[in-house]
C-alpha positions in Angstrom: 0.0 0.0 0.0 2.9 2.4 0.4 3.5 2.5 -3.4 -0.1 3.8 -4.2 0.3 7.5 -5.0 -2.7 9.6 -5.8 -1.8 9.5 -9.5 -1.7 5.7 -9.4 -5.0 5.5 -7.6 -6.7 7.8 -10.1 -5.3 5.8 -13.0 -6.5 2.5 -11.5 -9.9 4.0 -10.6 -10.3 5.5 -14.1 -9.4 2.2 -15.8 -11.8 0.3 -13.5 -14.6 2.7 -14.1 -14.0 2.7 -17.9 -14.0 -1.1 -18.0 -17.3 -1.2 -16.0 -18.9 1.4 -18.3 -17.8 -0.6 -21.4 -18.4 -4.2 -20.3 -21.2 -4.2 -17.7 -24.9 -4.4 -18.3 -25.0 -0.6 -18.1 -24.2 -0.8 -21.8 -27.8 -1.9 -22.4 -28.9 1.5 -21.4 -26.9 2.8 -24.4 -28.3 0.2 -26.8 -30.5 2.6 -28.7 -30.6 3.5 -32.4 -32.7 6.7 -32.3 -30.2 9.2 -30.7 -27.8 9.4 -33.6 -24.5 11.1 -33.0 -22.8 12.4 -36.2 -24.8 9.7 -38.1 -23.7 6.8 -35.9 -25.9 4.8 -33.5 -25.5 5.7 -29.9 -24.2 2.3 -28.9 -21.3 2.6 -31.3 -20.5 6.1 -30.0 -20.7 4.8 -26.4 -18.2 2.0 -27.1 -15.9 4.3 -29.1 -16.0 6.9 -26.3 -15.0 4.5 -23.6 -12.3 2.9 -25.8 -10.8 6.3 -26.4 -10.9 7.1 -22.6 -9.1 3.8 -21.9 -6.5 4.4 -24.5 -5.8 7.9 -23.1 -5.5 6.4 -19.6 -3.1 3.7 -20.7 -1.1 6.4 -22.5 -0.9 8.5 -19.3 0.0 5.4 -17.4 2.8 4.6 -19.9 4.3 8.1 -19.7 4.2 8.1 -15.9 5.8 4.6 -15.5 3.0 3.7 -13.1 3.9 0.0 -13.1 7.5 0.5 -12.2 8.7 0.5 -8.6 10.2 3.7 -7.3 13.9 3.8 -8.0 16.1 3.3 -5.0 19.8 4.0 -4.3 20.5 0.3 -3.8 20.0 -0.4 -7.5 22.3 2.2 -8.8 26.0 1.6 -9.4 28.6 4.1 -8.3 31.1 5.3 -10.8 34.8 5.2 -9.6 
């Protein structure tokens, strides 16, 4: 628990929320044809939106090295 920074918690929370919105039965609320968004059915727009959100979160996670442990001085080598 000591490695969970607020940034990591927000990334994990955002990913979990996005997966829930994309894969849970909540998607049946978006299963409508009538509200067209730019000529596309709402279900397609719903799925594309959450895929873009997840892709952006994974990009932020990649750039912040969220899966790597914090560097310590024990792993560094000293130059003579």
